[in-house]
C-alpha positions as CSV (number, residue, x, y, z in Angstrom):
1,X,-1.8,161.2,52.7
2,X,-1.1,159.3,49.9
3,X,1.9,160.0,47.7
4,X,1.0,160.2,43.8
5,X,2.5,157.2,41.7
6,X,5.5,158.0,39.4
7,X,7.1,156.1,37.1
8,X,10.5,155.1,37.7
9,X,13.4,155.9,35.3
10,X,14.7,152.1,35.5
11,X,11.0,151.4,34.2
12,X,11.1,153.7,31.3
13,X,14.1,152.0,30.1
14,X,13.2,148.9,29.3
15,X,15.0,147.4,26.8
16,X,13.3,146.7,23.6
17,X,14.4,144.3,20.4
18,X,15.9,146.6,17.5
19,X,13.5,147.0,14.6
20,X,16.3,145.7,12.0
21,X,19.2,143.7,11.5
22,X,22.7,144.6,10.3
23,X,24.3,141.8,8.2
24,X,27.2,141.3,5.8
25,X,26.3,140.3,2.3
26,X,28.5,139.5,-0.7
27,X,27.7,140.5,-4.1
28,X,29.3,139.8,-7.3
29,X,30.0,143.1,-9.0
30,X,31.8,143.7,-12.5
31,X,34.0,146.3,-13.1
32,X,34.4,148.2,-16.7
33,X,38.0,149.2,-17.2
34,X,38.0,152.1,-19.3
35,X,41.2,152.1,-21.7
36,X,39.9,155.4,-23.3
37,X,38.0,158.6,-22.7
38,X,36.4,158.7,-26.5
39,X,32.8,157.2,-25.4
40,X,31.9,157.4,-29.2
41,X,29.5,155.1,-31.3
42,X,32.5,152.7,-31.9
43,X,32.8,152.5,-28.3
44,X,29.4,151.4,-27.5
45,X,29.4,149.1,-30.9
46,X,32.4,147.4,-28.9
47,X,30.6,147.5,-25.6
48,X,27.3,146.0,-27.4
49,X,29.1,143.2,-28.9
50,X,30.4,142.0,-25.7
51,X,27.1,142.3,-23.8
52,X,25.4,140.1,-26.6
53,X,28.3,137.3,-25.8
54,X,27.3,136.8,-22.1
55,X,23.8,138.4,-21.4
56,X,22.8,136.5,-18.8
57,X,26.1,137.2,-16.9
58,X,25.7,141.0,-17.5
59,X,22.1,141.8,-17.5
60,X,21.3,143.7,-14.2
61,X,24.7,143.5,-13.0
62,X,26.2,145.8,-10.4
63,X,28.8,147.6,-12.0
64,X,31.6,149.7,-11.0
65,X,33.7,152.2,-13.5
66,X,37.4,151.8,-13.4
67,X,38.8,155.1,-14.2
68,X,42.6,154.1,-13.0
69,X,43.9,154.7,-16.8
70,X,41.7,158.1,-17.2
71,X,42.3,159.9,-13.9
72,X,42.4,163.2,-16.2
73,X,39.0,163.0,-17.2
74,X,36.9,165.3,-14.7
75,X,34.2,166.4,-17.5
76,X,30.6,165.9,-15.5
77,X,28.6,166.1,-18.7
78,X,31.1,163.3,-20.4
79,X,30.8,161.1,-17.5
80,X,27.1,161.6,-17.2
81,X,26.3,160.7,-20.8
82,X,28.6,157.4,-20.0
83,X,26.5,156.3,-17.0
84,X,23.5,156.9,-19.0
85,X,24.5,155.0,-21.9
86,X,25.4,152.2,-19.3
87,X,22.3,152.3,-17.3
88,X,20.4,151.9,-20.6
89,X,22.0,148.7,-21.1
90,X,20.7,147.4,-17.7
91,X,24.1,147.8,-16.3
92,X,23.5,148.8,-12.4
93,X,26.3,151.2,-12.2
94,X,26.6,152.4,-8.5
95,X,30.5,153.3,-8.2
96,X,33.9,154.2,-9.4
97,X,37.3,152.6,-8.9
98,X,40.7,153.9,-8.6
99,X,39.5,157.6,-9.2
100,X,41.9,160.4,-9.0
101,X,41.3,162.9,-6.1
102,X,39.1,165.2,-8.1
103,X,37.0,162.1,-9.6
104,X,36.2,161.1,-6.2
105,X,34.2,164.4,-5.6
106,X,32.6,164.5,-9.0
107,X,31.4,160.9,-8.8
108,X,29.8,161.8,-5.1
109,X,28.1,164.5,-6.9
110,X,26.5,162.0,-9.5
111,X,25.3,159.7,-6.9
112,X,28.3,157.3,-6.9
113,X,30.2,155.8,-4.3
114,X,34.3,155.1,-4.5
115,X,34.7,151.2,-4.3
116,X,38.3,149.9,-3.1
117,X,38.9,146.5,-4.3
118,X,41.8,144.1,-3.2
119,X,45.0,145.5,-5.1
120,X,46.3,142.4,-7.4
121,X,49.3,141.3,-6.8
122,X,52.4,141.8,-9.3
123,X,52.3,138.6,-11.6
124,X,56.3,138.3,-10.8
125,X,55.8,138.5,-7.2
126,X,52.9,135.6,-7.2
127,X,54.2,132.6,-5.0
128,X,57.3,134.2,-3.6
129,X,56.0,134.5,-0.2
130,X,54.7,138.5,-0.7
131,X,51.3,138.9,0.6
132,X,48.8,141.6,1.3
133,X,48.9,143.1,5.0
134,X,45.5,141.4,5.4
135,X,46.7,138.3,4.5
136,X,49.4,138.5,7.6
137,X,47.0,139.4,10.0
138,X,44.3,136.9,9.2
139,X,45.1,133.0,8.9
140,X,43.7,131.1,5.8
141,X,40.4,130.1,6.1
142,X,39.7,127.1,3.8
143,X,36.1,126.0,3.0
144,X,34.6,122.6,2.5
145,X,31.3,121.7,1.4
146,X,30.2,118.0,2.0
147,X,26.9,118.3,0.0
148,X,25.8,119.1,-3.2
149,X,25.3,123.1,-3.9
150,X,21.9,123.9,-4.6
151,X,20.5,126.6,-7.3
152,X,20.6,129.9,-5.7
153,X,22.8,129.2,-2.9
154,X,26.1,131.4,-3.1
155,X,29.4,129.8,-1.1
156,X,32.2,132.1,-0.2
157,X,35.6,131.6,0.9
158,X,36.9,134.8,1.3
159,X,40.6,133.8,2.9
160,X,41.1,130.7,1.0
161,X,40.2,127.7,-1.0
162,X,36.6,126.4,-1.3
163,X,36.1,122.8,-1.9
164,X,32.6,121.4,-2.7
165,X,32.5,117.5,-2.4
166,X,29.6,117.1,-4.5
167,X,27.9,118.7,-7.6
168,X,27.0,122.1,-8.1
169,X,23.4,123.3,-9.5
170,X,22.9,125.6,-12.4
171,X,21.9,129.3,-10.7
172,X,24.3,128.3,-8.0
173,X,27.8,130.6,-7.3
174,X,31.0,129.6,-5.7
175,X,33.2,132.2,-4.8
176,X,36.7,132.1,-3.2
177,X,40.0,134.0,-2.8
178,X,42.0,131.1,-3.4
179,X,41.5,127.9,-5.6
180,X,38.1,126.0,-6.4
181,X,37.5,122.4,-6.3
182,X,34.4,120.7,-7.2
183,X,34.6,116.6,-7.0
184,X,31.5,116.7,-8.9
185,X,29.5,118.3,-11.8
186,X,30.4,122.0,-12.0
187,X,27.3,123.7,-12.9
188,X,26.4,127.3,-12.3
189,X,29.4,130.0,-11.7
190,X,32.9,129.9,-10.2
191,X,34.7,132.7,-9.3
192,X,38.4,132.0,-8.2
193,X,41.1,134.4,-7.0
194,X,38.2,137.2,-6.2
195,X,40.8,139.7,-4.4
196,X,43.0,139.3,-7.9
197,X,45.3,136.6,-7.2
198,X,46.1,135.8,-11.1
199,X,47.7,132.2,-9.4
200,X,44.5,130.7,-8.2
201,X,42.7,128.1,-10.6
202,X,39.4,126.2,-10.9
203,X,39.2,122.2,-10.9
204,X,36.2,120.0,-11.4
205,X,35.4,116.4,-12.4
206,X,32.6,117.5,-15.0
207,X,32.3,120.7,-16.5
208,X,29.0,122.4,-17.5
209,X,29.7,125.8,-16.0
210,X,27.6,128.5,-16.7
211,X,30.9,131.1,-15.7
212,X,34.5,130.4,-15.1
213,X,36.2,133.4,-13.8
214,X,39.7,134.2,-12.3
215,X,41.1,137.5,-10.9
216,X,38.1,139.1,-12.9
217,X,38.6,137.6,-16.1
218,X,35.8,135.2,-17.3
219,X,34.3,133.1,-19.7
220,X,30.8,132.2,-20.0
221,X,29.3,128.9,-21.3
222,X,28.4,130.4,-24.8
223,X,32.4,130.6,-25.6
224,X,33.7,127.9,-23.4
225,X,33.1,125.5,-26.2
226,X,31.5,122.1,-26.5
227,X,34.9,120.1,-26.7
228,X,35.4,121.4,-22.8
229,X,32.0,119.8,-21.8
230,X,31.3,117.1,-19.5
231,X,34.9,116.2,-18.7
232,X,37.2,116.9,-15.9
233,X,39.5,119.8,-16.3
234,X,41.4,122.8,-14.7
235,X,41.2,126.6,-15.5
236,X,44.2,128.7,-15.2
237,X,44.9,132.5,-16.2
238,X,47.6,132.9,-18.7
239,X,48.6,136.0,-20.5
240,X,45.2,137.6,-19.4
241,X,43.8,134.7,-20.9
242,X,41.5,132.1,-19.3
243,X,42.7,128.5,-20.5
244,X,40.7,125.4,-19.9
245,X,43.1,122.2,-19.6
246,X,41.6,119.2,-19.7
247,X,42.7,116.9,-16.5
248,X,44.3,113.3,-17.6
């Protein structure tokens, strides 16, 4: 008698390709540190004036709200109004930084996430051998790019310096936890000290940057000044100010 055909369990377990891929991506988010809980007309007038000075950099920028200095603020209506005003200015608010425990729950109810950035090293400890635990566990990973960086490219050195032997096109972005060196014309954006290291620097042979930033403080092409263009220079952070110094 002929036995009926059966499908074996092994045959049913055929491995198929995943219909998705999970990949890491680096995005440049900006942080809005609030030094007041009075979000009145004067507050938004000052914000609008600041946005007008860097429209290309801040338009549609991913943004987190730094609550570190106003951890007492737990009024939902006040924060809802603030987020609405920020989004009306084309700032894409998606999270909060350094919130109090009560603010974490409030942010979640508002559809915002808590974002943990690397903490800044105290200025008096920079260069004394004091490093974050993650730095002790992972060796430095300096990155060297030996060709020009094209518009739209984003080059990231997460644990060290970034060196480009060539020019950087407008619309490109360089990001490093350490220093940035460009042996050519620097257009586009250069962001050093992305984890908060205020001792990092940016060097280039010819400066035509759209944006220069160290440890979160930045200057755009609109406020760099014509006297600092088309020449070799270094960018340093001094007293919470971004300073451009010619290289002799």
